C-alpha positions in Angstrom: 53.2 69.0 -71.6 56.1 70.9 -73.0 57.5 69.4 -76.2 60.8 71.2 -76.0 62.4 73.2 -73.1 65.7 75.0 -73.0 67.0 76.2 -69.6 70.1 78.5 -69.6 71.6 76.6 -72.5 75.0 77.5 -73.9 76.8 75.9 -76.8 80.0 76.5 -78.6 81.6 74.8 -81.7 85.1 75.6 -80.4 86.9 75.4 -77.1 87.5 79.1 -76.6 86.0 80.1 -73.2 83.3 82.7 -73.6 82.9 82.2 -77.4 79.4 80.9 -77.5 77.3 80.1 -80.6 74.3 80.0 -78.3 74.4 82.0 -75.1 72.0 81.4 -72.2 69.0 80.3 -74.2 65.7 79.9 -72.4 62.6 78.9 -74.3 59.7 76.4 -74.2 57.5 75.0 -76.9 54.2 73.4 -75.9 52.9 70.2 -77.5 50.8 71.0 -80.6 52.2 74.5 -80.9 53.5 76.1 -84.1 56.6 78.3 -83.3 58.7 80.2 -85.8 62.4 81.0 -85.2 63.7 84.0 -87.1 67.1 85.4 -87.6 69.9 86.2 -90.0 72.5 83.6 -91.1 74.8 82.9 -88.2 72.3 83.8 -85.5 72.2 80.3 -84.1 68.9 79.0 -85.5 70.3 75.8 -87.0 72.3 75.1 -83.9 69.1 75.3 -81.9 67.5 72.7 -84.2 70.4 70.3 -83.8 70.3 70.6 -80.1 66.6 69.6 -80.0 67.1 66.1 -81.3 70.5 65.3 -79.9 72.7 66.0 -82.9 74.6 68.4 -80.7 75.0 68.5 -76.9 75.1 71.8 -75.0 78.2 72.9 -73.1 75.9 73.9 -70.2 72.3 74.1 -69.3 69.4 71.7 -69.6 67.3 70.6 -72.6 64.2 68.6 -72.1 62.4 67.0 -75.0 59.0 65.4 -74.4 59.9 64.9 -70.8 63.3 63.4 -71.6 66.7 64.8 -70.7 68.3 65.4 -74.2 71.8 65.5 -72.6 71.4 61.9 -71.4 72.7 59.6 -74.1 70.3 56.9 -73.0 67.5 59.0 -74.3 69.0 59.9 -77.7 67.4 57.1 -79.7 63.9 57.7 -78.3 64.2 61.5 -78.8 65.3 61.1 -82.5 62.3 58.8 -83.1 60.0 61.5 -81.8 61.8 64.7 -83.2 62.1 64.8 -87.0 64.2 67.4 -88.7 63.9 68.5 -92.3 66.9 70.5 -93.6 67.3 73.2 -96.2 68.3 71.0 -99.2 66.1 68.0 -99.8 68.8 66.4 -102.0 70.9 66.0 -98.9 68.1 63.8 -97.3 67.4 61.6 -100.3 68.8 58.1 -99.9 67.0 56.0 -102.5 66.3 56.2 -106.2 62.5 55.5 -105.8 60.2 57.7 -103.7 58.6 54.9 -101.7 62.0 53.4 -100.9 63.2 56.8 -99.7 60.1 57.2 -97.4 60.6 53.7 -96.1 64.2 54.4 -95.0 63.4 55.8 -91.5 60.9 53.1 -90.5 63.2 50.4 -91.7 66.0 51.7 -89.6 64.0 51.6 -86.4 63.1 48.0 -87.1 59.4 48.2 -87.9 57.8 45.1 -89.5 57.2 45.1 -93.3 53.4 45.5 -93.0 53.7 48.5 -90.7 56.3 50.1 -93.0 53.8 49.8 -95.8 51.2 51.6 -93.7 53.7 54.3 -92.8 54.5 54.9 -96.4 50.9 55.3 -97.3 50.2 57.6 -94.4 53.3 59.8 -95.1 52.7 60.2 -98.8 49.0 60.9 -98.3 49.9 63.6 -95.6 52.0 65.5 -98.1 49.8 64.9 -101.2 52.4 62.8 -103.0 50.6 59.5 -103.4 50.8 59.6 -107.2 54.6 59.9 -107.1 55.4 56.8 -105.0 57.2 55.1 -107.9 58.8 58.3 -109.2 62.5 59.1 -109.2 63.2 61.9 -106.7 65.8 63.5 -108.9 63.1 64.3 -111.5 60.8 66.0 -109.1 60.5 69.8 -108.6 62.1 71.5 -105.6 58.7 71.7 -103.8 58.0 68.1 -104.5 61.4 67.0 -103.3 60.9 68.9 -100.1 57.5 67.3 -99.6 59.1 63.9 -100.0 61.7 64.9 -97.5 58.9 65.7 -95.1 57.2 62.4 -95.9 60.4 60.6 -95.0 60.4 62.2 -91.6 56.6 61.7 -91.1 57.0 58.0 -91.8 58.7 57.7 -88.4 55.6 59.4 -87.0 57.4 62.0 -84.8 55.6 64.1 -82.3 57.8 67.2 -83.1 58.6 68.4 -86.6 61.5 70.8 -87.0 62.0 72.5 -90.4 65.4 74.2 -90.7 65.2 76.7 -93.5 63.3 74.0 -95.4 61.8 76.6 -97.9 64.9 78.6 -98.5 65.8 77.0 -101.8 62.2 77.0 -103.2 60.3 79.3 -105.5 57.1 80.9 -104.1 54.9 78.1 -105.4 57.2 75.5 -103.8 57.2 77.4 -100.5 53.4 77.5 -100.5 53.3 73.7 -101.2 55.5 73.0 -98.2 53.7 75.5 -95.9 50.3 74.0 -96.7 51.6 70.6 -95.7 53.1 71.9 -92.5 49.9 73.8 -91.5 47.8 70.8 -92.1 50.0 68.5 -90.0 49.9 71.1 -87.2 46.2 71.7 -87.2 44.8 68.2 -88.1 47.5 65.9 -86.6 48.3 68.3 -83.7 52.0 67.9 -84.5 54.3 70.3 -82.8 56.2 72.4 -85.3 59.4 74.4 -84.8 59.8 76.3 -88.1 63.1 78.0 -88.7 62.9 80.6 -91.5 64.0 84.0 -92.7 60.8 84.5 -94.7 58.8 86.9 -92.6 55.5 86.0 -94.4 55.9 82.4 -93.2 56.4 83.5 -89.6 52.9 85.1 -89.7 51.4 81.6 -89.8 52.9 80.6 -86.4 51.3 80.9 -83.0 54.5 82.4 -81.5 57.9 83.5 -82.8 61.4 83.9 -81.4 64.0 86.3 -83.0 67.6 85.2 -82.6 70.7 87.4 -83.0 74.3 86.4 -82.3 73.3 83.3 -80.4 70.7 84.9 -78.2 66.9 85.3 -78.2 66.3 89.0 -78.5 62.5 89.1 -79.2 59.7 86.8 -78.5 55.9 86.9 -78.8 53.0 86.6 -81.3 54.2 87.3 -84.8 52.0 90.4 -85.2 53.4 91.7 -81.9 57.0 91.3 -83.1 56.2 92.9 -86.4 54.6 95.9 -84.7 58.1 96.7 -83.4 59.6 97.2 -86.9 62.3 99.6 -85.8 63.6 97.2 -83.2 63.4 94.3 -85.8 65.6 96.3 -88.2 68.4 96.5 -85.6 68.7 92.7 -86.0 68.9 93.0 -89.8 65.4 91.7 -90.3 62.5 93.5 -92.1 58.7 93.4 -92.1 56.8 91.1 -94.4 56.3 92.6 -97.9 52.8 93.9 -97.1 54.1 95.7 -94.0 56.9 97.3 -96.0 54.4 98.5 -98.6 52.2 100.1 -95.8 55.2 102.0 -94.5 56.1 103.3 -98.0 52.5 104.4 -98.6 52.4 106.3 -95.3 55.7 108.0 -96.2 54.0 109.2 -99.3 51.1 110.6 -97.4 48.6 107.8 -97.9 47.3 107.1 -94.4 46.8 103.4 -94.4 46.8 101.5 -91.1 49.5 98.9 -90.4 48.7 95.7 -92.3 50.5 92.4 -92.7 48.2 90.5 -95.0 47.4 91.4 -98.7 43.6 91.3 -98.0 44.0 93.7 -95.1 46.0 96.1 -97.3 43.5 96.0 -100.1 40.7 97.0 -97.7 42.8 99.8 -96.2 43.6 101.2 -99.7 39.9 101.1 -100.6 39.0 102.8 -97.3 41.6 105.6 -97.7 40.8 106.1 -101.4 37.1 106.5 -100.6 37.8 109.0 -97.8 40.1 111.0 -100.1 37.8 110.7 -103.1 40.5 109.2 -105.2 
């Protein structure tokens, strides 16, 4: 079953005819899939995320989420129970002064009994590796830890779809890795559908598929490696290759004939191979 489907969706924040923030979007995400959405600021990525769980309603077109019509207000509550969104700044999603109270906020608001809320807290904190911090103050945690708590707050509702909207943008490399490790584990072990919105190309490599957005339209789609093999086209949308891919291009420009690589391990082997051939 498809987790999310957009059919000819248009959306505008204003009333001006023809001025669309999203224009004729068609996409589908299967249950259990990990999909990355790439694009510069203003390309429409966050608007796409908000349309997925009913925070916004399209001007035209059809959005289906887990078999439910997202444009039907009668489905909004059920969709929001099943589609969790983690935003860029974890401080904006913190609602309590103690971690376990913060994680409990979602389950409490959907009316779960106390015993079930306790089980949800245990599950969510365990899933993000933050059990030892259940009585901590969120304000005193690192950026990566705060974001993991924000993810736990969403997981406590046990959604079927997890949307991360630039959730690693404010983190250092260590914090980004912490969050990505959690997301990958949820996708692989819990079969949770993930829609990952990012402008970090290295993160997109972890996805099953990727969409590139530009000025409210999807301009590229496919496996991440396929998209990154079209580097010149990618640059027309103000996006670049992952760091390893950029290093490969610079090495070839200097006459060092390495093959195209996107992972550090691949590049190390290529450099060793070329150095051996050239007796360097």
